[in-house]
C-alpha positions as CSV (number, residue, x, y, z in Angstrom):
1,X,22.4,163.0,5.5
2,X,21.4,166.0,3.3
3,X,24.5,167.8,4.4
4,X,26.7,164.9,3.3
5,X,25.0,164.7,-0.1
6,X,25.3,168.4,-0.8
7,X,28.7,169.0,0.8
8,X,31.3,170.2,-1.6
9,X,34.3,172.4,-1.7
10,X,34.9,175.3,-4.1
11,X,37.0,173.4,-6.7
12,X,36.9,174.1,-10.4
13,X,37.6,170.6,-11.6
14,X,34.1,169.4,-10.4
15,X,32.6,172.4,-12.1
16,X,34.2,171.5,-15.4
17,X,33.3,167.8,-15.0
18,X,29.6,168.4,-14.1
19,X,29.0,170.9,-16.9
20,X,30.8,168.8,-19.5
21,X,29.1,165.6,-18.5
22,X,25.7,167.3,-18.2
23,X,25.9,169.0,-21.6
24,X,27.1,165.8,-23.4
25,X,24.4,163.6,-22.0
26,X,21.5,166.1,-22.1
27,X,21.8,166.1,-25.9
28,X,21.0,162.4,-25.9
29,X,18.0,162.9,-23.6
30,X,16.6,165.8,-25.6
31,X,16.9,163.7,-28.7
32,X,14.8,161.0,-27.0
33,X,12.2,163.7,-26.0
34,X,11.9,164.7,-29.7
35,X,11.5,162.6,-32.8
36,X,13.7,159.9,-31.3
37,X,11.3,159.0,-28.5
38,X,9.2,156.4,-30.3
39,X,12.3,154.6,-31.9
40,X,14.0,154.6,-28.5
41,X,11.0,153.2,-26.6
42,X,10.5,150.7,-29.4
43,X,14.0,149.5,-29.1
44,X,14.1,149.6,-25.4
45,X,10.9,147.7,-24.8
46,X,10.8,145.6,-28.0
47,X,14.4,144.6,-28.6
48,X,15.9,144.8,-25.1
49,X,12.6,143.7,-23.5
50,X,13.0,146.3,-20.7
51,X,10.0,147.7,-18.9
52,X,8.7,151.0,-20.3
53,X,9.1,152.7,-16.8
54,X,12.9,152.2,-17.1
55,X,12.8,153.9,-20.5
56,X,11.0,156.9,-19.0
57,X,13.6,156.9,-16.2
58,X,16.4,156.9,-18.7
59,X,14.9,159.9,-20.4
60,X,14.4,161.7,-17.1
61,X,18.0,161.0,-16.0
62,X,19.4,162.2,-19.3
63,X,17.3,165.4,-19.3
64,X,16.1,166.7,-15.9
65,X,19.0,164.9,-14.1
66,X,21.5,166.5,-16.4
67,X,19.9,170.0,-16.0
68,X,20.3,169.5,-12.2
69,X,23.9,168.3,-12.8
70,X,24.8,171.4,-14.8
71,X,23.3,173.6,-12.2
72,X,25.1,171.7,-9.4
73,X,22.0,170.6,-7.6
74,X,22.0,167.2,-5.9
75,X,25.2,166.5,-7.9
76,X,26.1,163.3,-6.1
77,X,22.6,161.9,-6.6
78,X,22.5,162.7,-10.3
79,X,26.0,161.4,-10.8
80,X,25.0,158.2,-9.1
81,X,21.9,157.9,-11.4
82,X,24.1,158.4,-14.5
83,X,26.6,155.9,-13.1
84,X,23.8,153.3,-12.8
85,X,22.3,154.2,-16.2
86,X,25.6,153.8,-18.0
87,X,26.5,150.6,-16.1
88,X,23.2,149.2,-17.4
89,X,24.0,150.4,-20.9
90,X,27.4,148.5,-20.8
91,X,25.9,145.3,-19.4
92,X,22.7,145.1,-21.4
93,X,23.6,146.7,-24.7
94,X,27.3,147.4,-25.4
95,X,29.3,144.6,-23.7
96,X,28.8,142.2,-26.6
97,X,30.1,144.8,-29.1
98,X,33.5,145.0,-27.3
99,X,35.6,147.8,-26.0
100,X,36.2,150.1,-29.0
101,X,33.6,152.4,-30.4
102,X,32.7,152.1,-34.1
103,X,34.9,155.1,-35.1
104,X,35.1,154.3,-38.8
105,X,32.0,152.4,-39.4
106,X,33.8,149.1,-39.6
107,X,31.3,147.3,-37.4
108,X,27.6,146.6,-38.2
109,X,25.3,149.6,-38.1
110,X,24.4,150.5,-34.5
111,X,27.2,148.5,-32.9
112,X,29.3,150.5,-30.5
113,X,31.7,149.4,-27.8
114,X,31.7,150.7,-24.3
115,X,34.8,152.9,-24.1
116,X,32.7,156.1,-24.1
117,X,30.6,154.7,-21.3
118,X,33.7,154.1,-19.2
119,X,34.5,157.8,-19.5
120,X,31.0,158.7,-18.2
121,X,31.5,156.2,-15.3
122,X,34.8,157.9,-14.4
123,X,33.3,161.4,-14.5
124,X,30.3,160.3,-12.5
125,X,32.5,158.6,-9.9
126,X,34.6,161.7,-9.5
127,X,31.5,163.8,-9.0
128,X,30.1,161.3,-6.4
129,X,33.4,161.6,-4.5
130,X,34.1,165.4,-4.7
131,X,30.7,166.9,-5.1
132,X,29.6,169.7,-7.4
133,X,32.4,172.2,-6.7
134,X,32.4,175.9,-7.5
135,X,29.3,177.9,-8.7
136,X,26.8,175.2,-7.7
137,X,23.5,175.2,-6.0
138,X,24.8,172.6,-3.6
139,X,27.6,174.9,-2.5
140,X,25.2,177.8,-2.1
141,X,22.8,175.6,0.0
142,X,25.6,174.4,2.3
143,X,27.0,177.9,2.7
144,X,23.6,179.3,3.4
145,X,22.9,176.7,6.1
146,X,26.2,177.3,7.9
């Protein structure tokens, strides 16, 4: 099972996807670890009525998970976690705001559609299918075991 999760080829498209996805999402996680943590948890538990443990899991996926994604370690697992997280964001937060993001501030403050989230889902799905690609810890571990 471990071999199936880590197995990957030496493609550069997965390398580009995982680094881009990891860098984009980790910024949101690091913001939540800083001054944004209390407002995030207040919104998450107070407005969305979600358990605090899911808030902590969100921050973990967006930080540690993205660091592992950038390094190419357990890429399929971390891509799966991001896929689940962003599916939850669409369903519980952004679905009612519609498809389009609030590009020009025409919607109410804080209202954003889910188009960006679909890009994250597509990138995550591609990484779940192809694996981490070139210059990854997964590739090193599989090669070292052979």
